[in-house]
N, C-alpha and C positions, 0 to 999 in steps of 0.2 A: 783169400783176397777180400778186400773190403767191398761193400755194396756201393754202387754209385749214389751220389746225393744230388737231388734235383729239386728246385723250387721254381715257381712261376711268379711273375709280377702279380697276378691275380691272387695267388695264395698269400704272398707277402702283404698285399693290401688288405685282405680279409683279416689276417692276424693283426695288422696295424689297427684296423677299425675295432676289433674285439678288445685290444688293450686300451684303446681310447674309451670305449664304452665302460669297461671295468673301472678305469680311473674316474670317469664322470659319475658313475654310480657311487663310488666311494666318497667323492666330494659332496654329492647331494646328501648322502646318509650323514656325513659329519655335519653338514650345514643344518640339517633337520634336527640332529641331536643338540647342537649348540643352541638353536632357536628354542627348543623345548626346555633345555636347562635354564636358559636366560629367562624364559617365561615363568619358570617355577621360583626363581630367585634363590637366595641362600637357604639351603635346607638345614642349616646348623645355627645354633644360637650364638650370641655375642659374649658368651661366658668362656671360662677357661677350657671346658671340654669342647666347645664349638671351635675355639682357636686351635686346639690340638688336632681336631678332625680336619679342618680346612688348611691349616698352615704347615710350614716345614717342607722339607724335601720329599717326604713320603705322604704328604697330606693330599686331600682331595683336589685342591687347586693346582698343585704341582703335577699331579697325575693327569688332570684334565689338559694341562699344557703339553704334557708328554704325549698324550694321545693325539692332540692336534698336530704336533711336530712329526709324529710317526706317520700319520695319514698323509700329511703334506709331502714327506720324503718319499713315501711309496707311490703316491700319485705322480709326483715329479719324475720318478724313475719310469713308471709306466708310460707317461707322456713322452719321455725321451726315447724309449724303445719304440713306441708307436711312430714317432717322427722318423727314426732311423730306418725302420722297415719300409715306410712309405718312400723315403729317399732312395733306398736300395731298389725298390720296384721301379721307380722313375729312371734310375740309372741303368738298370737292366734293359728297360724298354728302349731307352735312347741308344744304348750299345747295339741292340738288335736292329735298330733302324739305320744305323750308320753303315754305309757300304764298305 
C-alpha cells in the first residue's frame, strides 16, 4: 500500500516563501550582472573581429539576451509556483474553517 500524503498550510506557505526568495535572489543577481556589464561598456572593438565576437546568433550580445530570457522564464515559473502554493494554503485553511 502507499504511504499517506499530508501537507499543512504552514508548510505550503514556507515553501512558497522559499520559492519567492530564490526568485528574488536570481532577479537581483541578474540585475547586478547587467549593471556591471553596462558599466564596463563594450569589451570588444569596432573592427571585424569585434563584430564577430558580439554579433550573430552565437555572439556575445545574443547570448546575453538568452541569459536574460532564461532567468526571466525561470523566475516567472518560480513566482507562479509560489503564488499557487500560497493560494493552496489559503484554500485549505478556508476549507478547514467552513463547517
